C-alpha positions, 0 to 999 in steps of 0.5 A, spaced: 483 478 535 483 486 532 479 487 526 485 489 522 488 482 523 482 478 522 482 482 515 489 480 514 488 473 516 482 472 511 486 476 506 492 471 507 487 465 506 483 467 501 488 471 497 487 478 495 487 477 487 479 478 487 481 485 491 484 488 485 478 488 480 482 491 474 475 493 471 474 498 476 480 502 476 481 508 472 487 508 467 491 512 472 490 507 478 491 501 473 498 504 471 500 504 479 497 497 479 501 494 473 508 497 476 513 491 475 516 491 482 519 484 483 514 478 480 509 478 486 502 476 484 496 480 487 495 476 493 503 477 495 504 469 494 507 465 488 513 470 487 518 467 483 526 468 485 524 471 491 523 469 498 520 476 500 512 476 500 508 482 502 500 482 504 496 488 505 489 488 508 484 493 510 479 493 517 473 492 513 472 485 510 467 487 505 472 493 503 466 498 503 467 505 506 462 511 507 465 517 504 470 520 509 470 514 513 477 512 516 480 506 514 485 502 518 490 498 514 495 492 516 501 490 512 506 484 513 512 481 510 515 475 510 522 477 512 525 484 514 524 489 509 522 497 508 515 498 506 511 503 503 504 504 502 500 508 496 493 511 496 491 512 489 485 516 488 481 515 481 484 522 478 491 519 480 492 523 486 497 519 489 499 519 497 504 516 500 501 514 507 506 509 510 511 511 512 508 518 515 509 523 520 508 518 526 511 512 523 517 515 520 521 509 519 519 504 513 522 498 516 518 492 518 520 486 521 518 479 519 511 476 520 509 482 525 503 485 522 504 493 522 497 497 523 497 504 519 495 508 522 499 506 529 494 505 535 493 512 538 495 516 532 493 523 532 490 522 525 486 518 521 486 515 513 480 517 510 479 512 504 476 518 500 471 524 501 467 522 495 464 515 492 469 511 487 474 506 487 481 507 491 487 503 490 492 501 495 499 499 493 503 495 498 511 495 496 516 492 500 524 491 498 529 488 502 534 494 501 531 500 503 535 505 499 529 507 494 527 514 495 520 511 496 522 509 503 525 516 505 520 521 503 517 525 508 511 529 508 512 537 507 510 542 513 505 540 518 502 534 513 501 527 516 503 524 509 507 525 503 503 527 496 506 524 490 502 528 485 497 525 479 502 523 474 501 516 475 505 514 469 511 518 471 511 516 478 510 508 476 516 509 472 520 513 477 518 508 483 520 501 479 527 504 477 529 506 484 527 499 486 531 496 481 537 500 483 539 495 489 543 489 487 541 483 491 535 486 493 528 482 493 522 486 492 515 485 492 508 488 491 501 487 492 495 492 491 487 492 493 481 496 492 476 499 496 469 501 494 467 508 497 460 510 497 455 516 499 450 512 503 
């Protein structure tokens, strides 16, 4: 079994609630982690009023990475949905890492783990270039009409940069997801620790 799938299975069995250690997040990261998207819990379960759940995982079970080390993520949804994955740095710099240049479609099939980046991709995702806590936010909606699912990278970039004003960004994301009537939404987050040794 691939490491990403093992991590996903462990996350599903043990729950990812311990992953989102809110005391370790900066204020800028906490704003994104606290977004009101659906009614999901940190492990992607217990979502009242919706049958859409989302589970996110990384390829290191201990969620520890060296500065500059690549991270592979995986995401799985309980029903077909559009998915977006954000990486939020301690200073609030937010990057849309999925969809990306090589995985341009946000559509994810039900119960089919998706690896980010895709196998054989020409780029990697670095957890961070310097030590600290990095937040990954996984967002799903059964209707993909929110701007988050169609945002494209600029120029030759692999990812779309969303800026550092996380309070305004969180509000904009939440409002765009509420626009579609009859759309289920779900979100889950996890953190990774980046160290210098």
